[in-house]
C-alpha positions as CSV (number, residue, x, y, z in Angstrom):
1,M,-20.8,-12.5,7.5
2,L,-18.1,-15.2,6.4
3,T,-14.7,-14.5,8.6
4,Q,-11.6,-14.3,6.3
5,P,-9.3,-16.8,7.5
6,V,-6.0,-16.2,9.1
7,L,-3.5,-16.4,6.8
8,S,-0.2,-17.3,7.6
9,P,2.7,-15.8,7.2
10,E,3.7,-16.9,4.0
11,G,0.5,-17.1,3.1
12,L,0.0,-13.4,3.7
13,A,3.1,-12.6,1.6
14,D,1.7,-14.8,-1.8
15,A,-1.1,-12.5,-1.0
16,L,0.8,-9.5,-0.8
17,R,2.9,-10.8,-4.6
18,A,-0.6,-11.4,-6.5
19,I,-1.2,-7.9,-5.8
20,G,1.3,-6.7,-7.5
21,A,0.5,-9.8,-10.5
22,E,-2.2,-7.5,-10.9
23,R,-2.4,-4.6,-9.8
24,Y,1.2,-3.3,-10.2
25,H,2.0,-0.2,-13.2
26,I,4.4,-2.0,-15.1
27,L,1.2,-3.5,-16.5
28,H,0.4,-0.4,-17.2
29,P,0.0,1.2,-20.8
30,F,1.3,3.9,-20.4
31,H,4.5,2.5,-19.0
32,R,5.0,0.3,-21.5
33,L,5.2,2.8,-24.5
34,L,7.5,4.1,-22.2
35,H,9.5,1.1,-22.4
36,D,9.3,0.7,-25.7
37,G,10.6,2.7,-27.5
38,Q,7.5,4.7,-28.4
39,L,7.3,7.7,-26.6
40,G,8.1,11.0,-27.9
41,R,10.5,13.0,-26.1
42,G,8.2,15.7,-24.3
43,Q,5.7,13.0,-23.6
44,V,8.7,11.1,-22.0
45,Q,9.5,15.2,-20.4
46,A,6.0,14.6,-19.1
47,W,6.7,11.9,-17.4
48,A,9.6,12.8,-15.9
49,L,8.5,16.0,-14.8
50,N,5.6,14.2,-13.2
51,R,7.1,11.4,-11.0
52,Y,9.6,14.0,-10.3
53,Y,7.0,14.8,-7.5
54,Y,6.0,11.3,-6.5
55,Q,9.8,11.3,-5.6
56,S,10.3,14.1,-3.8
57,S,7.3,13.1,-1.7
58,I,8.6,10.0,-0.4
59,P,10.5,12.1,1.8
60,V,7.4,13.3,2.8
61,K,5.9,10.7,3.8
62,D,8.5,8.8,5.3
63,A,8.7,11.7,7.9
64,T,5.2,11.6,8.5
65,L,5.8,8.1,9.2
66,L,9.3,8.3,11.4
67,A,7.4,10.3,13.5
68,R,4.7,7.6,14.6
69,L,7.1,4.7,15.3
70,P,6.8,3.5,18.4
71,S,11.0,2.6,18.8
72,A,14.1,3.5,18.8
73,D,15.3,0.0,16.2
74,L,12.1,1.1,13.9
75,R,12.9,4.5,13.8
76,R,16.8,3.8,12.7
77,E,15.5,1.0,10.4
78,W,13.3,3.8,9.2
79,R,15.2,6.9,8.6
80,R,17.5,4.7,6.7
81,R,15.3,5.4,4.1
82,L,15.2,9.4,4.2
83,V,18.6,9.1,3.5
84,D,18.3,7.2,0.6
85,H,16.1,9.7,-1.1
86,D,17.1,13.1,0.5
87,G,20.4,12.0,0.5
88,D,23.3,13.0,3.6
89,A,24.4,16.2,2.2
90,P,23.0,18.1,-0.8
91,G,22.9,17.2,-3.7
92,T,23.2,13.5,-2.9
93,G,19.7,11.3,-2.4
94,G,17.8,9.7,-4.9
95,V,15.8,12.7,-5.0
96,A,18.3,14.5,-6.2
97,R,18.7,11.7,-8.8
98,W,15.7,12.0,-9.9
99,L,16.0,15.6,-10.9
100,K,19.6,14.8,-12.3
101,L,17.0,12.2,-15.0
102,A,14.7,15.7,-15.6
103,E,17.6,17.6,-17.2
104,G,19.2,14.6,-19.1
105,V,15.8,14.3,-20.9
106,G,16.1,18.3,-21.4
107,L,13.7,20.2,-18.5
108,D,14.8,23.1,-16.5
109,R,15.9,22.7,-13.1
110,D,14.2,25.6,-11.8
111,Y,11.7,25.0,-13.4
112,V,11.0,21.2,-12.2
113,L,11.7,22.4,-8.5
114,S,9.1,24.6,-8.2
115,G,6.2,22.0,-9.1
116,A,4.4,24.2,-11.6
117,G,3.0,22.1,-15.3
118,I,2.1,18.8,-13.1
119,L,-0.6,17.6,-13.2
120,P,-3.8,18.0,-11.3
121,A,-4.1,14.3,-10.3
122,T,-1.0,13.9,-9.6
123,R,-0.6,15.8,-7.3
124,F,-3.9,14.0,-5.5
125,A,-2.4,11.0,-5.6
126,V,0.5,11.7,-4.4
127,D,-0.6,13.5,-1.9
128,A,-3.2,11.5,-0.6
129,Y,-0.3,8.9,-0.3
130,V,1.1,11.2,2.2
131,A,-2.2,11.1,3.8
132,F,-2.6,7.8,4.2
133,V,0.5,7.2,5.4
134,R,-0.3,10.3,7.9
135,D,-3.1,9.0,9.3
136,R,-3.3,5.3,8.8
137,S,-2.1,2.1,11.4
138,I,1.1,1.9,10.8
139,L,0.7,-1.5,10.1
140,E,-1.4,-0.4,6.7
141,A,1.3,3.0,6.6
142,V,4.2,0.0,6.7
143,A,2.5,-2.5,4.0
144,S,1.8,0.6,1.2
145,S,5.8,0.6,0.6
146,L,5.6,-2.3,-0.3
147,T,5.0,-1.9,-4.3
148,E,8.5,-1.8,-3.6
149,L,8.7,-5.9,-4.1
150,F,8.2,-5.6,-7.4
151,S,10.2,-2.7,-8.3
152,P,13.7,-4.7,-9.3
153,K,12.0,-6.1,-12.5
154,I,10.3,-2.6,-13.5
155,I,13.3,-1.0,-12.8
156,A,15.1,-2.9,-14.9
157,E,12.8,-3.3,-17.9
158,R,12.7,0.5,-17.6
159,V,16.5,0.9,-17.6
160,S,16.9,-1.6,-20.9
161,G,14.8,-0.4,-22.2
162,M,14.9,3.5,-22.5
163,L,18.5,3.0,-23.1
164,A,18.2,1.1,-26.0
165,H,15.2,2.9,-27.5
166,Y,16.1,6.9,-26.8
167,D,18.9,7.5,-28.6
168,W,19.4,10.5,-26.5
169,I,19.1,9.1,-23.1
170,T,21.9,7.9,-21.0
171,Q,22.9,5.8,-18.6
172,D,24.1,8.3,-16.5
173,T,20.8,9.9,-17.0
174,L,19.3,7.3,-15.2
175,A,21.6,7.1,-13.1
176,Y,18.7,7.5,-10.3
177,F,17.5,3.7,-10.7
178,T,21.1,2.1,-10.2
179,P,20.7,2.2,-6.2
180,R,17.3,1.7,-5.8
181,L,18.3,-2.3,-7.6
182,T,20.0,-3.1,-3.9
183,Q,17.6,-0.4,-1.5
184,A,13.8,-0.8,-3.0
185,P,14.9,-5.1,-2.2
186,K,16.1,-4.3,1.6
187,D,13.2,-2.3,2.5
188,S,10.9,-4.6,1.4
189,D,12.2,-7.3,3.0
190,F,11.9,-4.5,6.4
191,A,8.0,-3.9,6.0
192,L,7.5,-7.7,4.0
193,A,9.0,-9.4,8.1
194,Y,7.0,-6.5,10.0
195,V,3.6,-6.8,8.4
196,Q,4.2,-10.7,8.9
197,E,4.8,-10.6,12.2
198,H,2.1,-7.7,13.0
199,A,-1.2,-9.3,11.2
200,R,-2.1,-11.9,12.8
201,T,-5.8,-11.3,12.8
202,P,-8.2,-11.2,9.9
203,D,-8.8,-7.9,9.9
204,A,-4.8,-6.5,10.1
205,Q,-3.7,-8.5,6.9
206,Q,-7.1,-7.5,5.1
207,A,-6.1,-3.7,5.9
208,V,-2.7,-5.2,5.2
209,L,-4.2,-6.1,0.9
210,G,-5.7,-3.5,1.3
211,A,-3.0,-1.1,1.5
212,L,-0.9,-2.4,-0.8
213,R,-3.9,-2.1,-3.3
214,F,-3.8,1.3,-2.5
215,K,-0.5,2.0,-3.1
216,C,-1.2,0.4,-7.0
217,D,-3.6,2.8,-7.1
218,V,-1.9,5.9,-6.4
219,L,0.8,4.8,-8.5
220,W,-2.0,3.8,-11.7
221,A,-3.9,6.6,-11.2
222,Q,-0.3,9.1,-12.3
223,L,0.0,6.6,-15.3
224,D,-3.3,7.2,-16.2
225,A,-3.1,10.9,-16.0
226,L,-0.2,10.9,-18.2
227,H,-1.6,8.7,-20.4
228,H,-5.2,11.2,-20.9
229,A,-3.1,14.3,-21.2
230,Y,0.0,13.1,-23.6
231,V,-1.1,10.2,-25.5
232,S,-5.2,10.1,-25.6
233,P,-6.9,11.7,-26.7
234,S,-3.8,13.8,-25.2
235,C,-5.0,16.9,-23.8
236,P,-3.3,18.5,-20.9
237,P,-5.5,20.9,-18.6
238,P,-5.3,24.3,-18.4
239,G,-1.7,24.8,-16.9
240,A,0.0,21.8,-17.0
241,F,3.4,21.1,-19.2
242,V,2.9,21.3,-22.2
243,P,5.4,19.5,-24.3
244,Q,7.4,21.2,-27.4
245,T,6.9,20.3,-31.2
246,R,10.4,19.1,-32.4
């Protein structure tokens, strides 16, 4: 069996970015439809509803990792992510802003909070991500967050595309994304430096690359489910959200 070579820190970063170029969900057909204005209001609502489950689970997965980190410096760094998403007071933070987004596209707040109507595949994919961060090595858990390397591009495209094509969506509706343009690069800079420092063997580097592939799969699977349920063949499973015809 051939042994994988040890990548330099720069080579590891290049390999991680190559995964994003091939697998990040900016390439998914549902994403393209969303950003190009090809979806109806109900389809956008389905996206916002299902994505809320993912967004609200991010601080849960971060809390599971925070409890495992071995130093105060690392815990302080990771704790900032909890504040970014949960806020430091009621009604603040990314999860609250996504709830406002869901309301802004016409969903009922209590319905979104209840978790009713989300696709089974959304729940399975997101729960698998939380379990991955809880159960795998700290190195793999940190590496799985590195989709944030690619998020500024998708955020810029999402905001500009949705504002251009959906006259019922406003800048205030999409306010979730503005802080992420600075938060995500800060988070990914730290996570990339961490994996470059700690992934120094072929096995460790392959684990890091595998973790990022897994996270890309989590994001891709959610859009696969949305496309199947609400675009083609447009077959939402029993109990899932059904858009109102307008």
